[in-house]
N, CA, C, O and the ligand as a Tripos MOL2 file, in Angstrom:
@<TRIPOS>MOLECULE
protein
  273   271    69     0     0
PROTEIN
NO_CHARGES

@<TRIPOS>ATOM
      1 N          63.8930  -75.5990   19.0990 N.3       1 MET1
      2 CA         64.6200  -76.0930   20.1510 C.3       1 MET1
      3 C          64.5630  -75.3560   21.4800 C.2       1 MET1
      4 O          64.7880  -74.1460   21.4940 O.2       1 MET1
      5 N          64.2680  -76.0290   22.6240 N.am      2 ARG2
      6 CA         64.2640  -75.4840   23.7150 C.3       2 ARG2
      7 C          65.5500  -75.9250   24.6700 C.2       2 ARG2
      8 O          65.9390  -77.0920   24.6180 O.2       2 ARG2
      9 N          66.1380  -75.0560   25.4590 N.am      3 HIS3
     10 CA         67.2870  -75.4270   26.0960 C.3       3 HIS3
     11 C          66.9850  -76.1220   27.5170 C.2       3 HIS3
     12 O          66.1150  -75.6990   28.2780 O.2       3 HIS3
     13 N          67.7310  -77.1400   27.7650 N.am      4 VAL4
     14 CA         67.5210  -78.0440   28.8240 C.3       4 VAL4
     15 C          68.3520  -77.4940   30.0820 C.2       4 VAL4
     16 O          67.8160  -77.5650   31.1880 O.2       4 VAL4
     17 N          69.5620  -76.9820   29.9700 N.am      5 SER5
     18 CA         70.4100  -76.6250   30.9700 C.3       5 SER5
     19 C          70.8480  -75.3390   30.8830 C.2       5 SER5
     20 O          72.0080  -75.1940   30.4990 O.2       5 SER5
     21 N          70.1320  -74.2530   31.1740 N.am      6 ARG6
     22 CA         70.6210  -73.0210   31.1100 C.3       6 ARG6
     23 C          71.4310  -72.7450   32.5710 C.2       6 ARG6
     24 O          71.1670  -73.3670   33.6000 O.2       6 ARG6
     25 N          72.3690  -71.7920   32.4770 N.am      7 ALA7
     26 CA         73.1500  -71.5240   33.5710 C.3       7 ALA7
     27 C          72.3070  -71.1210   34.7480 C.2       7 ALA7
     28 O          71.3370  -70.4250   34.4470 O.2       7 ALA7
     29 N          72.4580  -71.3970   35.9980 N.am      8 THR8
     30 CA         71.9800  -71.0240   37.1210 C.3       8 THR8
     31 C          72.6920  -70.1250   38.0660 C.2       8 THR8
     32 O          72.1440  -69.5730   39.0200 O.2       8 THR8
     33 N          73.9840  -70.0070   37.7380 N.am      9 GLU9
     34 CA         74.7540  -69.1520   38.6750 C.3       9 GLU9
     35 C          75.8310  -68.4450   37.6620 C.2       9 GLU9
     36 O          76.2650  -68.9800   36.6410 O.2       9 GLU9
     37 N          76.1890  -67.1070   38.1510 N.am     10 CYS10
     38 CA         77.1760  -66.3690   37.3890 C.3      10 CYS10
     39 C          78.6130  -66.8280   37.7780 C.2      10 CYS10
     40 O          79.0390  -66.7310   38.9290 O.2      10 CYS10
     41 N          79.3220  -67.3310   36.7480 N.am     11 PRO11
     42 CA         80.7890  -67.8240   36.9890 C.3      11 PRO11
     43 C          81.5370  -66.7880   37.4160 C.2      11 PRO11
     44 O          82.6260  -67.0730   37.9140 O.2      11 PRO11
     45 N          81.1350  -65.3470   37.3230 N.am     12 LYS12
     46 CA         82.1280  -64.4180   37.8720 C.3      12 LYS12
     47 C          81.9200  -63.9070   39.2490 C.2      12 LYS12
     48 O          82.8430  -63.6950   40.0360 O.2      12 LYS12
     49 N          80.6740  -63.7210   39.4970 N.am     13 CYS13
     50 CA         80.3450  -63.2390   40.9380 C.3      13 CYS13
     51 C          79.5990  -64.1090   41.8060 C.2      13 CYS13
     52 O          79.2920  -63.7290   42.9360 O.2      13 CYS13
     53 N          79.2660  -65.2990   41.3510 N.am     14 ARG14
     54 CA         78.3980  -66.3980   41.9940 C.3      14 ARG14
     55 C          77.1030  -65.8500   42.1780 C.2      14 ARG14
     56 O          76.3410  -66.6000   42.7880 O.2      14 ARG14
     57 N          76.6450  -64.7750   41.8310 N.am     15 SER15
     58 CA         75.2480  -64.5790   41.9320 C.3      15 SER15
     59 C          74.2740  -65.5530   41.3060 C.2      15 SER15
     60 O          74.5710  -66.1280   40.2590 O.2      15 SER15
     61 N          73.1790  -65.7450   41.8870 N.am     16 LYS16
     62 CA         72.2010  -66.6370   41.3350 C.3      16 LYS16
     63 C          71.1180  -65.9740   40.7310 C.2      16 LYS16
     64 O          70.2550  -66.6840   40.2160 O.2      16 LYS16
     65 N          70.9820  -64.6220   40.6880 N.am     17 GLU17
     66 CA         69.9900  -63.8360   40.2240 C.3      17 GLU17
     67 C          70.3320  -63.4500   38.8870 C.2      17 GLU17
     68 O          71.0640  -62.4910   38.6380 O.2      17 GLU17
     69 N          69.7910  -64.2140   38.0010 N.am     18 LEU18
     70 CA         70.0050  -64.1860   36.5690 C.3      18 LEU18
     71 C          68.8340  -63.7530   35.7730 C.2      18 LEU18
     72 O          67.7130  -64.1410   36.1030 O.2      18 LEU18
     73 N          69.0150  -62.9380   34.6950 N.am     19 GLY19
     74 CA         67.8410  -62.5500   33.9490 C.3      19 GLY19
     75 C          68.0050  -63.1170   32.4020 C.2      19 GLY19
     76 O          69.0080  -63.7250   32.0260 O.2      19 GLY19
     77 N          67.0660  -62.8760   31.7140 N.am     20 LEU20
     78 CA         66.9920  -63.2740   30.3400 C.3      20 LEU20
     79 C          66.7180  -62.0020   29.5310 C.2      20 LEU20
     80 O          65.7190  -61.2860   29.6100 O.2      20 LEU20
     81 N          67.8260  -61.8460   28.7080 N.am     21 GLY21
     82 CA         67.7280  -60.7150   27.5460 C.3      21 GLY21
     83 C          67.5610  -61.1690   26.2670 C.2      21 GLY21
     84 O          67.6860  -62.3660   26.0070 O.2      21 GLY21
     85 N          67.2380  -60.1810   25.2680 N.am     22 LYS22
     86 CA         67.0520  -60.5080   24.0050 C.3      22 LYS22
     87 C          67.5130  -59.3960   23.0670 C.2      22 LYS22
     88 O          67.2390  -58.2140   23.2750 O.2      22 LYS22
     89 N          68.2140  -59.8200   22.0400 N.am     23 HIS23
     90 CA         68.5600  -58.9310   20.8760 C.3      23 HIS23
     91 C          67.6150  -59.1950   19.7940 C.2      23 HIS23
     92 O          67.4670  -60.3500   19.3920 O.2      23 HIS23
     93 N          66.9320  -58.1730   19.2650 N.am     24 SER24
     94 CA         66.0540  -58.5040   18.0370 C.3      24 SER24
     95 C          66.1950  -57.1030   17.2420 C.2      24 SER24
     96 O          66.9050  -56.1480   17.5560 O.2      24 SER24
     97 N          65.3520  -57.2270   16.1530 N.am     25 GLY25
     98 CA         65.3900  -56.0470   15.3340 C.3      25 GLY25
     99 C          66.6480  -56.1160   14.3570 C.2      25 GLY25
    100 O          66.9100  -57.0940   13.6560 O.2      25 GLY25
    101 N          67.3230  -55.0410   14.4080 N.am     26 TYR26
    102 CA         68.7800  -54.9480   13.5810 C.3      26 TYR26
    103 C          69.9200  -55.7910   14.0980 C.2      26 TYR26
    104 O          70.9200  -55.9960   13.4100 O.2      26 TYR26
    105 N          69.7570  -56.2970   15.3600 N.am     27 ALA27
    106 CA         70.6680  -57.0220   15.8650 C.3      27 ALA27
    107 C          70.6310  -58.5620   15.6580 C.2      27 ALA27
    108 O          71.4050  -59.2360   16.3370 O.2      27 ALA27
    109 N          69.9160  -59.0880   14.9010 N.am     28 VAL28
    110 CA         69.5500  -60.4140   14.6760 C.3      28 VAL28
    111 C          70.9690  -61.0400   14.0040 C.2      28 VAL28
    112 O          71.6650  -60.4100   13.2080 O.2      28 VAL28
    113 N          71.2290  -62.2780   14.4400 N.am     29 MET29
    114 CA         72.3540  -63.1490   13.8300 C.3      29 MET29
    115 C          71.6320  -63.7290   12.5820 C.2      29 MET29
    116 O          70.5400  -64.2950   12.6390 O.2      29 MET29
    117 N          72.2920  -63.5460   11.5480 N.am     30 SER30
    118 CA         71.9230  -64.0520   10.2150 C.3      30 SER30
    119 C          72.9160  -65.2320    9.7390 C.2      30 SER30
    120 O          74.1250  -65.1590    9.9590 O.2      30 SER30
    121 N          72.3550  -66.2640    9.1090 N.am     31 PRO31
    122 CA         73.3870  -67.1710    8.3070 C.3      31 PRO31
    123 C          74.1560  -66.4190    7.4510 C.2      31 PRO31
    124 O          73.6990  -65.3890    6.9570 O.2      31 PRO31
    125 N          75.3570  -66.8390    7.1950 N.am     32 VAL32
    126 CA         76.4080  -65.9380    6.3490 C.3      32 VAL32
    127 C          76.0070  -66.2780    4.8070 C.2      32 VAL32
    128 O          76.2460  -65.4100    3.9680 O.2      32 VAL32
    129 N          75.4630  -67.3910    4.4350 N.am     33 ASN33
    130 CA         75.3650  -67.5500    3.0220 C.3      33 ASN33
    131 C          73.9380  -67.8790    2.5410 C.2      33 ASN33
    132 O          73.6910  -68.5710    1.5530 O.2      33 ASN33
    133 N          72.9920  -67.2830    3.3840 N.am     34 LYS34
    134 CA         71.6180  -67.6100    2.9090 C.3      34 LYS34
    135 C          70.8550  -66.2370    3.0050 C.2      34 LYS34
    136 O          71.1230  -65.3710    3.8380 O.2      34 LYS34
    137 N          69.9240  -66.1520    2.0990 N.am     35 MET35
    138 CA         69.1120  -65.0800    2.1330 C.3      35 MET35
    139 C          67.7870  -65.1860    3.1480 C.2      35 MET35
    140 O          66.6930  -65.6040    2.7680 O.2      35 MET35
    141 N          68.0390  -64.7970    4.3110 N.am     36 SER36
    142 CA         67.1890  -65.3220    5.3860 C.3      36 SER36
    143 C          66.8520  -64.2430    6.4620 C.2      36 SER36
    144 O          67.6670  -63.3290    6.5930 O.2      36 SER36
    145 N          65.9020  -64.2520    7.1290 N.am     37 LEU37
    146 CA         65.6830  -63.1490    8.1130 C.3      37 LEU37
    147 C          66.5370  -63.2530    9.2890 C.2      37 LEU37
    148 O          66.5930  -62.2530   10.0050 O.2      37 LEU37
    149 N          67.1810  -64.2350    9.6010 N.am     38 GLY38
    150 CA         67.9870  -64.5270   10.7750 C.3      38 GLY38
    151 C          67.3090  -64.7060   11.9730 C.2      38 GLY38
    152 O          66.0830  -64.8080   11.9230 O.2      38 GLY38
    153 N          67.8930  -64.7650   13.0630 N.am     39 SER39
    154 CA         67.3170  -65.2930   14.2530 C.3      39 SER39
    155 C          67.5630  -64.3310   15.4020 C.2      39 SER39
    156 O          68.7050  -63.8890   15.5370 O.2      39 SER39
    157 N          66.6900  -63.9950   16.1690 N.am     40 ASN40
    158 CA         66.8170  -63.1910   17.4750 C.3      40 ASN40
    159 C          67.9030  -64.0270   18.2960 C.2      40 ASN40
    160 O          68.2150  -65.1950   18.0630 O.2      40 ASN40
    161 N          68.4030  -63.2310   19.2710 N.am     41 ILE41
    162 CA         69.4620  -63.8380   20.1940 C.3      41 ILE41
    163 C          68.9350  -63.6480   21.5290 C.2      41 ILE41
    164 O          68.5770  -62.5190   21.8640 O.2      41 ILE41
    165 N          68.8490  -64.6040   22.3130 N.am     42 GLU42
    166 CA         68.5640  -64.6370   23.7740 C.3      42 GLU42
    167 C          69.8100  -64.5470   24.6270 C.2      42 GLU42
    168 O          70.7860  -65.1870   24.2360 O.2      42 GLU42
    169 N          69.9040  -63.8850   25.6690 N.am     43 TYR43
    170 CA         71.0820  -63.9400   26.6360 C.3      43 TYR43
    171 C          70.6760  -64.1870   27.9300 C.2      43 TYR43
    172 O          69.6870  -63.6380   28.4130 O.2      43 TYR43
    173 N          71.4500  -65.0670   28.5970 N.am     44 VAL44
    174 CA         71.2680  -65.2340   30.0600 C.3      44 VAL44
    175 C          72.2720  -64.2250   30.7870 C.2      44 VAL44
    176 O          73.4880  -64.4030   30.7050 O.2      44 VAL44
    177 N          71.7740  -63.2660   31.4290 N.am     45 ILE45
    178 CA         72.6380  -62.1760   32.0970 C.3      45 ILE45
    179 C          72.6390  -62.2260   33.4940 C.2      45 ILE45
    180 O          71.6210  -62.5250   34.1180 O.2      45 ILE45
    181 N          73.9200  -61.9010   34.1430 N.am     46 CYS46
    182 CA         73.7980  -61.7390   35.3670 C.3      46 CYS46
    183 C          73.3150  -60.3560   35.9540 C.2      46 CYS46
    184 O          73.9090  -59.3040   35.7180 O.2      46 CYS46
    185 N          72.2510  -60.4440   36.6940 N.am     47 THR47
    186 CA         71.7170  -59.0870   37.1050 C.3      47 THR47
    187 C          72.5420  -58.5730   38.2190 C.2      47 THR47
    188 O          72.1320  -57.5290   38.7270 O.2      47 THR47
    189 N          73.5250  -59.0460   38.6600 N.am     48 ASN48
    190 CA         74.3690  -58.6090   39.7300 C.3      48 ASN48
    191 C          75.4500  -57.6830   39.0720 C.2      48 ASN48
    192 O          75.4840  -56.4600   39.2120 O.2      48 ASN48
    193 N          76.3650  -58.4650   38.3020 N.am     49 CYS49
    194 CA         77.6060  -57.8530   37.6190 C.3      49 CYS49
    195 C          77.3270  -57.4870   36.2620 C.2      49 CYS49
    196 O          78.0560  -56.6300   35.7630 O.2      49 CYS49
    197 N          76.3430  -58.0130   35.5290 N.am     50 GLY50
    198 CA         76.2070  -57.6080   34.1090 C.3      50 GLY50
    199 C          76.7700  -58.5680   33.2500 C.2      50 GLY50
    200 O          76.5200  -58.4310   32.0530 O.2      50 GLY50
    201 N          77.5130  -59.5610   33.6210 N.am     51 TYR51
    202 CA         78.0350  -60.4330   32.7490 C.3      51 TYR51
    203 C          77.0810  -61.2480   31.9650 C.2      51 TYR51
    204 O          76.0650  -61.7520   32.4410 O.2      51 TYR51
    205 N          77.4720  -61.3490   30.7140 N.am     52 ILE52
    206 CA         76.5880  -62.1960   29.6920 C.3      52 ILE52
    207 C          77.1200  -63.7000   29.9570 C.2      52 ILE52
    208 O          78.2610  -63.9890   29.5980 O.2      52 ILE52
    209 N          76.3160  -64.6280   30.5690 N.am     53 ILE53
    210 CA         76.6830  -65.9640   30.7260 C.3      53 ILE53
    211 C          76.5550  -66.8910   29.5390 C.2      53 ILE53
    212 O          77.3760  -67.7700   29.2780 O.2      53 ILE53
    213 N          75.5250  -66.6440   28.8780 N.am     54 GLU54
    214 CA         75.1040  -67.5710   27.6720 C.3      54 GLU54
    215 C          74.4580  -66.6860   26.5950 C.2      54 GLU54
    216 O          73.7860  -65.6760   26.8070 O.2      54 GLU54
    217 N          74.7510  -67.1960   25.4720 N.am     55 SER55
    218 CA         73.7670  -66.5640   24.3040 C.3      55 SER55
    219 C          73.3600  -67.7240   23.5570 C.2      55 SER55
    220 O          74.0710  -68.7130   23.3790 O.2      55 SER55
    221 N          72.0750  -67.5510   23.0850 N.am     56 TYR56
    222 CA         71.5280  -68.5120   22.1580 C.3      56 TYR56
    223 C          70.9440  -67.7440   21.0060 C.2      56 TYR56
    224 O          70.4910  -66.6090   21.1570 O.2      56 TYR56
    225 N          70.9590  -68.3840   19.8310 N.am     57 VAL57
    226 CA         70.0110  -68.0100   18.7110 C.3      57 VAL57
    227 C          68.7770  -68.7820   18.8620 C.2      57 VAL57
    228 O          68.8040  -69.9700   19.1840 O.2      57 VAL57
    229 N          67.6480  -68.1090   18.6270 N.am     58 GLN58
    230 CA         66.2760  -68.7440   18.9720 C.3      58 GLN58
    231 C          65.9550  -69.8830   17.8620 C.2      58 GLN58
    232 O          65.1790  -70.8200   18.0490 O.2      58 GLN58
    233 N          66.6670  -69.6450   16.7090 N.am     59 LYS59
    234 CA         66.3470  -70.6320   15.7390 C.3      59 LYS59
    235 C          67.5480  -71.2960   15.0630 C.2      59 LYS59
    236 O          67.8530  -71.0820   13.8900 O.2      59 LYS59
    237 N          68.2420  -72.1600   15.9300 N.am     60 PRO60
    238 CA         69.4650  -72.5570   15.4100 C.3      60 PRO60
    239 C          69.4670  -73.4900   14.1610 C.2      60 PRO60
    240 O          70.5140  -73.7620   13.5740 O.2      60 PRO60
    241 N          68.3410  -73.9320   13.8090 N.am     61 GLU61
    242 CA         68.2980  -74.8510   12.7370 C.3      61 GLU61
    243 C          68.4840  -73.9520   11.4880 C.2      61 GLU61
    244 O          68.8730  -74.5320   10.4740 O.2      61 GLU61
    245 N          68.2640  -72.6280   11.4180 N.am     62 LYS62
    246 CA         68.6440  -71.7960   10.3300 C.3      62 LYS62
    247 C          70.1180  -71.7790    9.9250 C.2      62 LYS62
    248 O          70.4550  -71.4480    8.7870 O.2      62 LYS62
    249 N          70.9680  -72.1290   10.8400 N.am     63 PHE63
    250 CA         72.2970  -71.9510   10.6920 C.3      63 PHE63
    251 C          73.0790  -73.3770   10.2060 C.2      63 PHE63
    252 O          74.2980  -73.4840   10.0760 O.2      63 PHE63
    253 N          72.1910  -74.3260    9.9950 N.am     64 LYS64
    254 CA         72.5700  -75.6870    9.5190 C.3      64 LYS64
    255 C          73.1620  -75.5230    8.0150 C.2      64 LYS64
    256 O          72.5370  -74.8930    7.1620 O.2      64 LYS64
    257 N          74.3430  -76.1020    7.7730 N.am     65 GLY65
    258 CA         74.8020  -76.1140    6.4600 C.3      65 GLY65
    259 C          75.5750  -74.6240    6.0670 C.2      65 GLY65
    260 O          75.8700  -74.3660    4.9000 O.2      65 GLY65
    261 N          75.8330  -73.7710    7.0980 N.am     66 THR66
    262 CA         76.4860  -72.6110    6.7130 C.3      66 THR66
    263 C          77.9510  -72.6960    6.9750 C.2      66 THR66
    264 O          78.5890  -71.6430    6.9420 O.2      66 THR66
    265 N          78.5700  -73.8280    7.2340 N.am     67 ILE67
    266 CA         79.9300  -73.8990    7.5460 C.3      67 ILE67
    267 C          80.5200  -75.0810    6.8230 C.2      67 ILE67
    268 O          79.7820  -76.0660    6.8650 O.2      67 ILE67
    269 N          81.6950  -75.2570    6.1450 N.am     68 PHE68
    270 CA         82.1110  -76.3390    5.5220 C.3      68 PHE68
    271 C          83.5130  -76.7810    5.8930 C.2      68 PHE68
    272 O          84.0040  -77.7820    5.3700 O.2      68 PHE68
    273 ZN         77.6830  -61.9310   37.9500 Zn       69 ZN69
@<TRIPOS>BOND
     1     1     2 1
     2     2     3 1
     3     3     4 2
     4     3     5 am
     5     5     6 1
     6     6     7 1
     7     7     8 2
     8     7     9 am
     9     9    10 1
    10    10    11 1
    11    11    12 2
    12    11    13 am
    13    13    14 1
    14    14    15 1
    15    15    16 2
    16    15    17 am
    17    17    18 1
    18    18    19 1
    19    19    20 2
    20    19    21 am
    21    21    22 1
    22    22    23 1
    23    23    24 2
    24    23    25 am
    25    25    26 1
    26    26    27 1
    27    27    28 2
    28    27    29 am
    29    29    30 1
    30    30    31 1
    31    31    32 2
    32    31    33 am
    33    33    34 1
    34    34    35 1
    35    35    36 2
    36    35    37 am
    37    37    38 1
    38    38    39 1
    39    39    40 2
    40    39    41 am
    41    41    42 1
    42    42    43 1
    43    43    44 2
    44    43    45 am
    45    45    46 1
    46    46    47 1
    47    47    48 2
    48    47    49 am
    49    49    50 1
    50    50    51 1
    51    51    52 2
    52    51    53 am
    53    53    54 1
    54    54    55 1
    55    55    56 2
    56    55    57 am
    57    57    58 1
    58    58    59 1
    59    59    60 2
    60    59    61 am
    61    61    62 1
    62    62    63 1
    63    63    64 2
    64    63    65 am
    65    65    66 1
    66    66    67 1
    67    67    68 2
    68    67    69 am
    69    69    70 1
    70    70    71 1
    71    71    72 2
    72    71    73 am
    73    73    74 1
    74    74    75 1
    75    75    76 2
    76    75    77 am
    77    77    78 1
    78    78    79 1
    79    79    80 2
    80    79    81 am
    81    81    82 1
    82    82    83 1
    83    83    84 2
    84    83    85 am
    85    85    86 1
    86    86    87 1
    87    87    88 2
    88    87    89 am
    89    89    90 1
    90    90    91 1
    91    91    92 2
    92    91    93 am
    93    93    94 1
    94    94    95 1
    95    95    96 2
    96    95    97 am
    97    97    98 1
    98    98    99 1
    99    99   100 2
   100    99   101 am
   101   101   102 1
   102   102   103 1
   103   103   104 2
   104   103   105 am
   105   105   106 1
   106   106   107 1
   107   107   108 2
   108   107   109 am
   109   109   110 1
   110   110   111 1
   111   111   112 2
   112   111   113 am
   113   113   114 1
   114   114   115 1
   115   115   116 2
   116   115   117 am
   117   117   118 1
   118   118   119 1
   119   119   120 2
   120   119   121 am
   121   121   122 1
   122   122   123 1
   123   123   124 2
   124   123   125 am
   125   125   126 1
   126   126   127 1
   127   127   128 2
   128   127   129 am
   129   129   130 1
   130   130   131 1
   131   131   132 2
   132   131   133 am
   133   133   134 1
   134   134   135 1
   135   135   136 2
   136   135   137 am
   137   137   138 1
   138   138   139 1
   139   139   140 2
   140   139   141 am
   141   141   142 1
   142   142   143 1
   143   143   144 2
   144   143   145 am
   145   145   146 1
   146   146   147 1
   147   147   148 2
   148   147   149 am
   149   149   150 1
   150   150   151 1
   151   151   152 2
   152   151   153 am
   153   153   154 1
   154   154   155 1
   155   155   156 2
   156   155   157 am
   157   157   158 1
   158   158   159 1
   159   159   160 2
   160   159   161 am
   161   161   162 1
   162   162   163 1
   163   163   164 2
   164   163   165 am
   165   165   166 1
   166   166   167 1
   167   167   168 2
   168   167   169 am
   169   169   170 1
   170   170   171 1
   171   171   172 2
   172   171   173 am
   173   173   174 1
   174   174   175 1
   175   175   176 2
   176   175   177 am
   177   177   178 1
   178   178   179 1
   179   179   180 2
   180   179   181 am
   181   181   182 1
   182   182   183 1
   183   183   184 2
   184   183   185 am
   185   185   186 1
   186   186   187 1
   187   187   188 2
   188   187   189 am
   189   189   190 1
   190   190   191 1
   191   191   192 2
   192   191   193 am
   193   193   194 1
   194   194   195 1
   195   195   196 2
   196   195   197 am
   197   197   198 1
   198   198   199 1
   199   199   200 2
   200   199   201 am
   201   201   202 1
   202   202   203 1
   203   203   204 2
   204   203   205 am
   205   205   206 1
   206   206   207 1
   207   207   208 2
   208   207   209 am
   209   209   210 1
   210   210   211 1
   211   211   212 2
   212   211   213 am
   213   213   214 1
   214   214   215 1
   215   215   216 2
   216   215   217 am
   217   217   218 1
   218   218   219 1
   219   219   220 2
   220   219   221 am
   221   221   222 1
   222   222   223 1
   223   223   224 2
   224   223   225 am
   225   225   226 1
   226   226   227 1
   227   227   228 2
   228   227   229 am
   229   229   230 1
   230   230   231 1
   231   231   232 2
   232   231   233 am
   233   233   234 1
   234   234   235 1
   235   235   236 2
   236   235   237 am
   237   237   238 1
   238   238   239 1
   239   239   240 2
   240   239   241 am
   241   241   242 1
   242   242   243 1
   243   243   244 2
   244   243   245 am
   245   245   246 1
   246   246   247 1
   247   247   248 2
   248   247   249 am
   249   249   250 1
   250   250   251 1
   251   251   252 2
   252   251   253 am
   253   253   254 1
   254   254   255 1
   255   255   256 2
   256   255   257 am
   257   257   258 1
   258   258   259 1
   259   259   260 2
   260   259   261 am
   261   261   262 1
   262   262   263 1
   263   263   264 2
   264   263   265 am
   265   265   266 1
   266   266   267 1
   267   267   268 2
   268   267   269 am
   269   269   270 1
   270   270   271 1
   271   271   272 2
@<TRIPOS>SUBSTRUCTURE
     1 MET1         2 RESIDUE 1 A MET
     2 ARG2         6 RESIDUE 1 A ARG
     3 HIS3        10 RESIDUE 1 A HIS
     4 VAL4        14 RESIDUE 1 A VAL
     5 SER5        18 RESIDUE 1 A SER
     6 ARG6        22 RESIDUE 1 A ARG
     7 ALA7        26 RESIDUE 1 A ALA
     8 THR8        30 RESIDUE 1 A THR
     9 GLU9        34 RESIDUE 1 A GLU
    10 CYS10       38 RESIDUE 1 A CYS
    11 PRO11       42 RESIDUE 1 A PRO
    12 LYS12       46 RESIDUE 1 A LYS
    13 CYS13       50 RESIDUE 1 A CYS
    14 ARG14       54 RESIDUE 1 A ARG
    15 SER15       58 RESIDUE 1 A SER
    16 LYS16       62 RESIDUE 1 A LYS
    17 GLU17       66 RESIDUE 1 A GLU
    18 LEU18       70 RESIDUE 1 A LEU
    19 GLY19       74 RESIDUE 1 A GLY
    20 LEU20       78 RESIDUE 1 A LEU
    21 GLY21       82 RESIDUE 1 A GLY
    22 LYS22       86 RESIDUE 1 A LYS
    23 HIS23       90 RESIDUE 1 A HIS
    24 SER24       94 RESIDUE 1 A SER
    25 GLY25       98 RESIDUE 1 A GLY
    26 TYR26      102 RESIDUE 1 A TYR
    27 ALA27      106 RESIDUE 1 A ALA
    28 VAL28      110 RESIDUE 1 A VAL
    29 MET29      114 RESIDUE 1 A MET
    30 SER30      118 RESIDUE 1 A SER
    31 PRO31      122 RESIDUE 1 A PRO
    32 VAL32      126 RESIDUE 1 A VAL
    33 ASN33      130 RESIDUE 1 A ASN
    34 LYS34      134 RESIDUE 1 A LYS
    35 MET35      138 RESIDUE 1 A MET
    36 SER36      142 RESIDUE 1 A SER
    37 LEU37      146 RESIDUE 1 A LEU
    38 GLY38      150 RESIDUE 1 A GLY
    39 SER39      154 RESIDUE 1 A SER
    40 ASN40      158 RESIDUE 1 A ASN
    41 ILE41      162 RESIDUE 1 A ILE
    42 GLU42      166 RESIDUE 1 A GLU
    43 TYR43      170 RESIDUE 1 A TYR
    44 VAL44      174 RESIDUE 1 A VAL
    45 ILE45      178 RESIDUE 1 A ILE
    46 CYS46      182 RESIDUE 1 A CYS
    47 THR47      186 RESIDUE 1 A THR
    48 ASN48      190 RESIDUE 1 A ASN
    49 CYS49      194 RESIDUE 1 A CYS
    50 GLY50      198 RESIDUE 1 A GLY
    51 TYR51      202 RESIDUE 1 A TYR
    52 ILE52      206 RESIDUE 1 A ILE
    53 ILE53      210 RESIDUE 1 A ILE
    54 GLU54      214 RESIDUE 1 A GLU
    55 SER55      218 RESIDUE 1 A SER
    56 TYR56      222 RESIDUE 1 A TYR
    57 VAL57      226 RESIDUE 1 A VAL
    58 GLN58      230 RESIDUE 1 A GLN
    59 LYS59      234 RESIDUE 1 A LYS
    60 PRO60      238 RESIDUE 1 A PRO
    61 GLU61      242 RESIDUE 1 A GLU
    62 LYS62      246 RESIDUE 1 A LYS
    63 PHE63      250 RESIDUE 1 A PHE
    64 LYS64      254 RESIDUE 1 A LYS
    65 GLY65      258 RESIDUE 1 A GLY
    66 THR66      262 RESIDUE 1 A THR
    67 ILE67      266 RESIDUE 1 A ILE
    68 PHE68      270 RESIDUE 1 A PHE
    69 ZN69       273 GROUP 0 **** ****
């Protein structure tokens, strides 16, 4: 899945200078009830004030069926 509408402006300070960060390694998000490697997390970050505007797992399909 690719995202079609990432944020373009920081809701806190109105800066348009955003960056893309990534959580990987031991900080991956894993499905709660599956033996799985989990998925890295991407963040859209304001490079002015540091606010994390959006976060995404890179493989959302891994999390299907994990909540009832
Ligand atoms: Zn900001």
